[in-house]
C-alpha positions as CSV (number, residue, x, y, z in Angstrom):
1,M,-0.3,-0.1,0.1
2,K,1.2,3.6,-1.0
3,R,0.6,6.7,1.1
4,L,-0.2,10.1,0.5
5,L,-0.2,12.5,2.9
6,I,-1.5,15.7,2.7
7,L,-0.4,18.1,5.5
8,G,-3.1,21.0,6.0
9,A,-7.2,20.8,5.8
10,G,-8.0,24.4,4.7
11,T,-9.1,25.3,1.3
12,G,-6.2,23.6,-0.4
13,G,-6.1,20.3,1.7
14,C,-9.6,19.5,1.6
15,M,-9.6,20.4,-2.2
16,I,-6.9,17.7,-3.0
17,A,-8.2,15.1,-0.6
18,N,-11.1,15.4,-2.6
19,K,-9.5,15.3,-5.8
20,M,-7.2,12.2,-5.0
21,R,-9.5,10.2,-3.5
22,K,-11.3,10.0,-6.8
23,Q,-8.2,9.3,-8.8
24,L,-6.1,7.1,-6.6
25,P,-7.6,3.7,-6.3
26,P,-8.3,2.6,-2.5
27,S,-6.8,-0.5,-2.7
28,E,-3.3,1.0,-3.7
29,W,-3.3,4.3,-2.2
30,E,-4.0,5.5,1.6
31,I,-4.8,9.0,1.8
32,T,-4.6,10.9,5.1
33,V,-4.9,14.5,6.0
34,I,-3.3,15.7,9.1
35,D,-4.1,19.3,10.6
36,K,-3.8,20.7,14.3
37,S,-7.6,21.5,14.3
38,R,-11.0,20.2,13.4
39,N,-12.0,23.7,12.8
40,H,-12.7,25.2,9.2
41,Y,-13.4,28.5,8.9
42,Y,-14.9,30.5,5.9
43,Q,-11.8,33.2,6.1
44,P,-13.7,35.7,3.6
45,G,-16.4,36.5,6.6
46,L,-13.6,38.1,8.1
47,I,-13.8,40.8,6.5
48,F,-17.3,41.6,7.5
49,L,-17.6,40.0,11.2
50,P,-16.0,43.4,12.7
51,F,-18.8,45.9,11.2
52,K,-21.6,43.1,11.7
53,L,-22.7,43.4,8.3
54,Y,-24.6,41.2,5.6
55,G,-25.5,38.9,9.1
56,Y,-21.7,38.4,10.1
57,T,-22.4,38.8,14.1
58,D,-20.5,35.4,15.1
59,E,-18.7,32.8,14.6
60,K,-22.4,31.1,13.3
61,G,-22.2,29.8,9.6
62,N,-18.8,30.7,9.3
63,V,-16.9,27.6,10.9
64,R,-17.5,23.3,10.8
65,D,-16.3,20.6,11.2
66,T,-13.3,19.9,8.9
67,T,-14.1,16.2,8.9
68,D,-17.6,17.4,7.1
69,F,-15.3,17.8,3.7
70,I,-12.9,15.1,4.3
71,P,-14.1,12.2,1.4
72,A,-14.7,8.6,2.1
73,G,-12.0,6.5,2.5
74,V,-9.4,9.6,3.5
75,G,-8.1,9.5,6.9
76,F,-7.7,12.6,9.1
77,V,-5.6,13.2,12.1
78,E,-5.6,16.2,14.7
79,A,-2.1,16.6,15.2
80,E,0.3,19.5,15.1
81,I,3.4,19.3,12.6
82,Q,6.7,19.0,14.0
83,R,9.2,18.2,11.5
84,I,9.0,17.2,7.8
85,D,12.3,14.5,6.8
86,H,12.0,15.0,3.3
87,A,15.3,12.8,3.2
88,N,13.5,9.7,4.8
89,H,9.5,10.5,3.4
90,R,9.0,10.7,7.0
91,V,6.8,13.2,9.0
92,E,7.0,13.3,12.7
93,T,3.7,14.2,14.4
94,S,2.7,15.3,18.2
95,A,0.5,11.9,17.3
96,G,3.2,10.1,15.9
97,S,5.3,9.2,12.6
98,H,3.8,8.9,9.2
99,E,5.6,8.0,6.1
100,Y,4.6,9.1,2.7
101,D,5.1,8.2,-0.6
102,R,3.7,11.2,-2.0
103,L,4.1,14.6,0.0
104,V,1.2,17.6,-0.5
105,I,2.1,20.7,1.9
106,A,-0.8,23.2,2.5
107,L,0.0,24.6,5.5
108,G,-1.2,28.0,5.2
109,C,0.2,31.1,6.6
110,H,-0.4,33.1,9.9
111,I,0.0,36.5,11.7
112,E,2.8,37.0,14.2
113,P,1.9,40.1,15.9
114,E,5.0,39.9,18.3
115,D,7.3,40.7,15.4
116,I,6.4,44.5,15.5
117,P,7.9,45.9,18.8
118,G,4.8,47.1,21.1
119,L,2.3,45.9,18.9
120,T,0.9,43.7,21.3
121,D,1.2,46.2,24.4
122,G,-2.2,48.1,23.3
123,Y,-3.9,44.8,22.3
124,G,-7.9,45.1,23.3
125,K,-7.1,48.9,24.4
126,N,-6.3,50.9,21.3
127,V,-4.8,48.0,19.3
128,F,-6.8,45.5,17.1
129,Y,-6.5,42.6,14.4
130,F,-8.9,40.6,12.2
131,Y,-7.0,38.1,10.5
132,T,-8.3,35.2,13.1
133,Y,-11.9,35.1,14.3
134,P,-11.3,35.9,17.7
135,S,-9.2,38.8,17.0
136,A,-11.9,40.0,14.7
137,L,-14.8,39.6,17.5
138,D,-12.7,41.6,19.7
139,L,-12.5,44.4,17.0
140,Q,-16.0,44.1,16.7
141,R,-16.9,45.0,20.1
142,A,-14.0,47.7,20.2
143,V,-15.9,49.5,17.0
144,D,-19.2,49.1,18.4
145,D,-17.9,51.3,21.1
146,F,-15.9,53.6,19.0
147,D,-17.7,57.4,18.8
148,G,-14.9,59.6,16.9
149,G,-11.6,59.8,16.4
150,R,-8.3,58.3,13.9
151,F,-9.1,55.5,13.3
152,V,-5.8,54.0,11.5
153,L,-5.8,50.6,9.3
154,D,-2.0,49.8,9.0
155,I,-0.4,47.1,7.2
156,A,2.6,46.0,8.8
157,E,4.6,44.4,6.1
158,T,4.1,42.3,2.6
159,P,2.8,39.5,1.5
160,I,-0.2,39.3,3.6
161,K,-3.1,36.8,3.4
162,C,-5.9,38.3,0.6
163,P,-4.3,41.5,-0.1
164,V,-7.5,43.2,-1.4
165,A,-8.2,42.9,2.6
166,P,-7.3,46.1,3.5
167,I,-8.8,48.2,0.9
168,E,-12.5,46.2,1.7
169,F,-11.5,47.1,5.4
170,A,-11.3,50.7,5.0
171,C,-14.4,51.1,2.4
172,L,-16.4,49.1,5.0
173,A,-15.3,51.2,7.8
174,N,-16.4,54.3,5.9
175,Y,-19.7,52.5,5.3
176,Y,-20.2,51.5,8.6
177,F,-19.5,54.7,10.4
178,T,-21.6,56.0,7.5
179,M,-24.4,54.3,8.3
180,K,-23.7,54.8,12.4
181,G,-23.9,58.5,11.5
182,I,-20.9,59.4,13.1
183,R,-18.4,59.6,9.6
184,D,-17.9,63.3,10.3
185,R,-16.1,62.5,13.7
186,V,-13.9,59.7,12.2
187,Q,-10.9,59.9,10.5
188,I,-10.0,56.8,8.4
189,A,-6.4,56.2,7.2
190,M,-4.9,53.5,5.2
191,I,-1.1,53.3,6.0
192,T,0.9,50.8,3.5
193,P,4.9,50.1,3.2
194,M,3.7,50.2,-0.6
195,E,4.2,52.6,-2.9
196,S,0.4,52.4,-3.9
197,V,-2.9,50.4,-2.5
198,F,-2.3,47.4,-4.7
199,T,0.4,45.5,-6.4
200,K,-0.9,46.3,-9.7
201,P,-0.9,49.5,-11.3
202,I,-4.4,49.9,-13.1
203,C,-6.3,48.1,-10.3
204,S,-4.3,50.3,-8.0
205,T,-5.1,53.4,-9.6
206,I,-8.9,52.7,-9.8
207,M,-9.2,51.6,-6.1
208,G,-7.2,54.8,-4.4
209,D,-9.8,56.9,-6.4
210,I,-12.4,54.8,-4.8
211,L,-10.7,55.2,-1.3
212,R,-10.1,58.8,-1.8
213,E,-13.6,59.8,-3.1
214,R,-14.3,58.4,0.5
215,N,-12.5,60.7,2.5
216,I,-9.9,57.9,3.0
217,E,-6.3,59.0,3.6
218,V,-3.8,56.7,1.9
219,I,-0.1,57.1,3.2
220,P,2.1,54.4,1.3
221,N,5.8,53.7,1.9
222,F,5.6,53.4,5.7
223,S,7.0,50.4,6.8
224,L,6.2,49.6,10.7
225,A,8.8,49.1,13.0
226,E,7.6,50.1,16.5
227,V,3.6,50.6,17.9
228,D,3.6,52.7,21.3
229,S,-0.1,52.2,22.3
230,D,0.6,54.7,25.3
231,K,0.7,57.6,22.7
232,G,-0.7,56.3,20.4
233,T,1.5,56.4,17.9
234,I,3.3,54.2,15.2
235,S,6.7,54.9,13.9
236,S,8.3,53.5,10.5
237,Y,11.7,52.5,10.3
238,D,13.1,55.9,8.7
239,G,11.7,57.6,11.7
240,H,7.9,59.1,10.2
241,Q,5.3,58.7,12.8
242,E,1.5,58.9,12.9
243,H,-0.9,59.3,15.6
244,F,-4.1,56.9,15.8
245,D,-6.9,57.1,18.3
246,M,-7.8,53.2,17.5
247,L,-5.1,51.1,15.5
248,V,-6.4,48.4,13.3
249,A,-3.1,46.1,12.7
250,I,-2.3,43.7,9.9
251,P,0.8,42.2,11.5
252,P,3.4,40.3,9.3
253,N,1.9,37.0,7.9
254,V,4.5,34.1,8.0
255,G,4.8,30.8,6.9
256,P,5.1,27.8,9.3
257,A,8.2,27.6,11.1
258,V,8.5,23.9,10.5
259,L,8.7,24.4,6.9
260,D,12.2,26.3,7.6
261,E,13.4,24.0,10.3
262,S,12.9,21.0,8.0
263,G,14.9,22.8,5.3
264,L,12.0,23.3,3.0
265,G,11.3,27.0,3.6
266,D,12.7,30.3,2.1
267,G,13.3,32.1,5.9
268,N,10.1,33.3,6.4
269,G,8.0,29.5,6.6
270,Y,7.1,29.7,2.6
271,C,8.0,26.6,1.1
272,V,10.3,27.1,-1.8
273,T,8.1,26.0,-4.6
274,H,8.4,25.8,-8.4
275,P,5.7,28.3,-9.9
276,K,4.5,26.5,-12.4
277,S,4.8,23.0,-11.6
278,L,4.1,23.5,-7.7
279,Q,7.0,21.1,-6.6
280,A,8.6,21.7,-4.0
281,T,12.2,22.8,-5.4
282,R,13.7,20.3,-2.2
283,G,11.9,17.6,-2.9
284,E,10.6,15.9,-5.9
285,D,8.0,13.6,-4.2
286,I,6.1,16.8,-2.6
287,F,3.7,19.5,-4.1
288,V,2.9,23.0,-2.4
289,L,-0.2,24.5,-3.0
290,G,-2.2,28.0,-1.2
291,D,-1.0,30.2,1.1
292,C,2.3,28.3,2.2
293,T,3.9,28.6,-1.3
294,N,6.6,31.1,-2.0
295,V,5.2,31.7,-5.5
296,A,4.7,35.6,-6.4
297,T,0.9,35.4,-6.2
298,S,-2.0,36.4,-4.0
299,K,-2.2,34.6,-0.9
300,A,-6.2,34.0,-1.3
301,G,-8.3,31.2,-1.6
302,S,-9.0,31.3,-5.4
303,V,-5.4,30.3,-5.7
304,A,-5.3,27.8,-3.6
305,H,-8.9,26.6,-6.2
306,F,-6.7,27.3,-9.0
307,E,-3.8,25.7,-7.8
308,A,-5.5,22.5,-6.8
309,G,-6.0,21.1,-10.3
310,I,-2.5,21.6,-11.0
311,V,-1.1,19.6,-8.3
312,A,-3.6,17.0,-8.5
313,E,-2.5,16.6,-12.3
314,N,1.2,16.7,-11.3
315,L,0.9,14.0,-8.6
316,L,-0.9,11.5,-11.1
317,R,1.9,12.3,-13.2
318,S,4.7,11.8,-10.7
319,I,3.2,8.5,-9.9
320,R,2.6,7.1,-13.4
321,G,6.8,8.3,-13.9
322,E,5.5,11.2,-16.6
323,P,7.1,14.6,-16.9
324,L,5.6,17.1,-15.0
325,I,3.3,20.4,-16.5
326,D,4.4,23.8,-15.8
327,G,0.6,24.7,-15.8
328,F,-0.3,27.3,-13.0
329,D,0.0,31.0,-14.6
330,G,-0.5,32.5,-10.8
331,H,-4.3,32.7,-11.7
332,S,-5.8,34.8,-9.0
333,N,-9.3,36.6,-8.8
334,C,-11.2,38.4,-5.7
335,F,-14.1,40.7,-5.1
336,I,-13.5,43.7,-3.4
337,E,-16.3,45.0,-1.0
338,T,-16.8,49.0,-1.3
339,G,-19.6,49.5,1.0
340,F,-23.3,50.7,0.2
341,N,-23.8,46.9,-1.0
342,K,-21.3,47.0,-4.0
343,A,-18.2,45.6,-4.7
344,H,-15.6,45.4,-7.4
345,L,-13.9,42.2,-8.9
346,I,-10.3,41.4,-10.8
347,D,-8.9,38.8,-12.3
348,F,-5.5,38.4,-13.2
349,N,-2.5,36.0,-13.2
350,Y,1.8,36.0,-13.1
351,T,2.1,38.4,-16.4
352,Q,-1.8,40.0,-17.2
353,Q,-2.5,42.5,-14.3
354,P,-6.6,42.9,-13.7
355,V,-8.2,44.9,-16.2
356,P,-11.8,45.8,-17.1
357,G,-14.2,43.2,-18.7
358,T,-16.9,40.6,-17.4
359,L,-16.4,37.1,-16.0
360,P,-17.2,34.5,-16.5
361,L,-18.8,34.8,-20.0
362,P,-17.6,37.7,-22.6
363,M,-20.2,40.3,-23.0
364,V,-22.7,38.5,-21.0
365,G,-21.0,38.6,-17.2
366,P,-22.8,38.4,-15.2
367,F,-20.2,40.1,-13.1
368,S,-18.5,42.8,-14.2
369,L,-14.1,43.4,-14.0
370,L,-13.2,46.1,-12.2
371,K,-16.5,48.0,-12.0
372,E,-18.5,48.6,-8.8
373,T,-21.7,47.1,-9.2
374,H,-24.5,45.8,-6.5
375,L,-24.3,42.4,-8.5
376,N,-20.5,41.9,-7.8
377,H,-21.6,42.4,-4.1
378,L,-24.1,39.6,-4.2
379,G,-21.6,37.1,-5.7
380,K,-19.1,37.4,-2.6
381,L,-22.4,37.1,-0.6
382,L,-23.0,34.3,-2.1
383,F,-19.3,32.6,-2.4
384,R,-19.6,31.1,1.3
385,W,-22.4,28.8,-0.2
386,Y,-20.4,27.7,-3.0
387,Y,-17.9,27.4,-0.8
388,W,-19.1,25.0,1.7
389,N,-21.4,22.9,-0.5
390,L,-19.5,23.0,-3.2
391,L,-15.8,24.1,-3.8
392,L,-14.2,22.4,-0.8
393,H,-15.9,18.7,-1.9
394,D,-14.7,19.6,-5.4
395,R,-18.0,19.1,-6.7
396,L,-18.8,20.3,-10.4
397,S,-15.2,21.2,-10.7
398,G,-15.2,19.9,-14.6
399,P,-18.3,22.3,-15.5
400,M,-16.7,25.0,-13.5
401,E,-13.6,24.4,-15.5
402,L,-15.7,25.6,-18.6
403,F,-16.9,29.1,-16.7
404,L,-13.6,29.3,-14.4
405,P,-10.6,27.7,-15.8
406,T,-7.7,27.1,-13.6
407,R,-5.4,29.4,-16.4
408,M,-7.2,32.4,-16.7
409,S,-9.2,33.2,-19.8
410,T,-8.5,36.3,-22.0
411,L,-12.2,36.4,-23.2
412,G,-14.2,38.8,-21.7
413,K,-11.6,41.2,-21.0
414,D,-11.0,44.3,-22.5
415,P,-8.7,44.1,-25.3
416,S,-7.5,47.3,-25.0
417,Y,-6.0,46.7,-21.8
418,L,-4.3,42.9,-22.5
419,N,-1.1,44.0,-23.7
420,R,0.1,46.1,-20.4
421,K,1.8,43.6,-18.3
422,A,1.8,42.9,-14.9
423,A,4.0,45.3,-12.9
């Protein structure tokens, strides 16, 4: 009996477990998923939770048992990953040792607020986060009580999980305080270490205009060095200071330390990964997907979705002794909530930046790219049903490939923009 071991039961891990159980005969291949928790969180909901928008008031509907998405014939082990011994095809966990013939790493990434001096000191007082469910609920209570002042969102460093989340958060804060009737007493600022609000120029220009229209101050090129919660200030490495009455920080995002400790990481916990085959560069029987890769695209659920098809194909090719395909093109897409029941949508890859157009059907849509619409907002809200009922189970993946292919399609995109490559 051969063994496929999948580390991580997030979006990527669940999809791979479902895909490979359909492909590998149970009489020949044992498949096991290992994760430190049985809780599977719907992470797109974190953006709504601080403001209690659209029914997102607590964990209800946003947390499920991981085993609900592990198919029959696949084992699940709840344990901490302690060491990956890729030379001997073995993974050490808090629940024992597991040998493998093929390994899939989908361990995600997490925030490390302790990396910034002072960032944890004022937590729960005037410093908050929202990248975990407990912290988003803490922020919800604080936002309820906030009655005016300088409301600062700061991105400590990049990369971060879901690069558009800061834009969404700032827009939803504007919406929330407007609906609360105190927007004139709240000064919203978005502070970023980047030169602009997003990494892709066309999208960044459009999103920057949206923030300015909403009277949201954008402060670029600010790399967070220190937080002084007593004084209500943040400082950059070049000595610049900004004042806050409430700070919502996006702490440094890092990959699992076990990847560095096992010799597979890049020093920040991200697995060194071939950008197109998604094979670990330091282990030919290892494939990687999701937020723990170091490939140059967004850390987002849509990326894990598109990567899963390539990883599944290359796993089968590896097993059959066939050449791997360089099939992943960095495809990513995401809705961007802008408040007032509207949202944008972007679709891009390694070389093509987001451009205007329609998705998934040319001319028809029904969703609009780089355009603020109510229908895009409805798409964002409906995605939760799709995620729980179809995506994680890998249901209807064949038909969905026709509408939203793994490799980004240029169909439906404004041709006048298509020669403007991603920066």
